[in-house]
C-alpha positions in Angstrom: 14.6 -6.1 11.5 11.7 -3.6 11.2 12.0 -0.5 9.1 12.4 2.7 11.1 10.1 5.6 10.5 13.1 7.6 9.4 13.8 5.3 6.4 10.2 4.9 5.2 9.4 5.8 1.7 7.3 9.0 1.4 3.6 8.1 1.2 2.6 8.5 -2.5 0.4 11.5 -2.9 -0.8 14.0 -5.4 -2.1 17.4 -4.2 -1.9 16.0 -0.7 -4.2 13.0 -1.4 -3.2 9.3 -1.6 -2.3 8.7 -5.2 -0.1 5.6 -5.7 0.1 5.3 -9.5 2.7 2.7 -10.3 2.3 1.1 -6.8 0.6 -2.1 -5.5 -1.2 -1.7 -2.2 -1.3 -5.0 -0.4 -3.6 -5.5 2.6 -2.8 -8.2 5.1 -4.8 -9.7 8.0 -2.4 -8.2 10.6 0.7 -5.9 10.8 2.8 -9.0 11.6 1.6 -10.6 8.4 2.5 -7.5 6.4 6.0 -7.5 7.9 6.4 -11.1 7.0 5.3 -10.2 3.5 7.9 -7.4 3.4 10.7 -9.8 4.4 9.6 -12.4 1.9 9.6 -9.8 -0.9 13.1 -8.7 0.1 14.3 -12.3 0.2 13.0 -12.8 -3.3 14.9 -10.0 -4.9 12.7 -6.9 -4.4 14.6 -3.8 -3.5 14.1 -2.5 0.1 13.5 1.1 -1.1 10.5 -0.2 -3.1 8.8 -2.2 -0.4 7.3 -0.3 2.5 5.3 -1.7 5.5 2.9 0.8 7.0 1.4 -0.2 10.3 -2.3 0.3 10.7 -1.6 3.3 12.9 0.8 4.9 10.4 -1.7 4.3 7.5 -4.6 5.7 9.5 -2.6 8.9 10.2 -1.6 9.2 6.5 -5.1 8.7 5.3 -6.6 11.1 7.7 -4.2 13.7 6.3 -5.3 12.6 2.8 -9.0 13.0 3.6 -8.4 16.6 4.7 -7.3 17.3 1.2 -9.8 15.1 -0.6 -12.5 17.8 -0.8 -10.2 19.8 -3.1 -11.7 20.1 -6.6 -8.3 19.5 -8.1 -8.2 15.9 -6.8 -10.2 13.6 -9.0 -9.9 9.8 -9.1 -10.7 6.5 -7.7 -8.0 6.9 -5.0 -10.2 9.2 -2.9 -13.0 6.5 -2.9 -10.5 3.9 -1.6 -9.4 5.9 1.4 -12.5 5.0 3.6 -12.1 1.3 2.8 -8.4 1.3 3.7 -9.2 3.3 6.9 -11.8 0.8 8.0 -9.4 -2.1 7.4 -6.6 -0.3 9.3 -9.0 0.2 12.3 -9.7 -3.6 12.2 -6.0 -4.2 12.6 -5.0 -4.9 9.0 -1.4 -4.3 7.9 -0.3 -2.8 4.7 2.5 -3.0 2.2 3.0 -0.4 -0.5 5.2 -1.7 -3.3 6.6 0.4 -6.1 6.0 -1.9 -9.1 5.1 -0.1 -12.3 5.9 -3.3 -14.2 3.0 -5.8 -14.4 5.2 -8.9 -14.1 6.8 -7.6 -10.9 3.4 -6.8 -9.4 2.1 -10.3 -10.2 5.2 -12.0 -8.9 5.0 -10.0 -5.6 1.4 -11.1 -5.1 2.3 -14.8 -5.7 5.1 -14.5 -3.1 3.0 -12.9 -0.3 -0.4 -14.6 -1.0 0.3 -17.4 1.6 1.3 -14.9 4.2 -2.1 -13.5 5.2 -2.8 -11.4 2.1 -6.4 -10.2 2.0 -6.1 -8.5 -1.4 -3.8 -6.5 -3.6 -4.5 -3.6 -5.9 -2.3 -2.1 -8.5 -2.8 1.6 -9.2 -2.4 2.3 -12.9 -2.7 5.7 -14.5 -6.4 5.6 -14.9 -7.5 2.4 -13.2 -7.2 0.3 -10.1 -6.6 -3.4 -10.9 -7.3 -6.1 -8.4 -4.4 -8.6 -8.6 -5.0 -12.3 -8.1 
């Protein structure tokens, strides 16, 4: 069963700009692959409230809102630089999972689970860095 928009976790932002510290952003070949990844994570013990599938349309809408705030001098960080990359991937049809996983072990485990399901790449947002997970 697909998550309804009403139950989606609020998109992680700071000052209106995408800022997912403590989250892993997973990019999949398609929305269907992302949904399969979401189900696999749930089947392997991840909590439903921590695993959110954003379709490429939902992600595009959220990032366009984020870009409107990105020019604010208050917002500093690598997150702003990633928005254009994620928007381009969304426009190509990629699907996205955003996983709340502040713990490194949980983040690595999640990537191992979804890697065979069309995962293009996964990035963990730490306080000051973005770490590519393999």
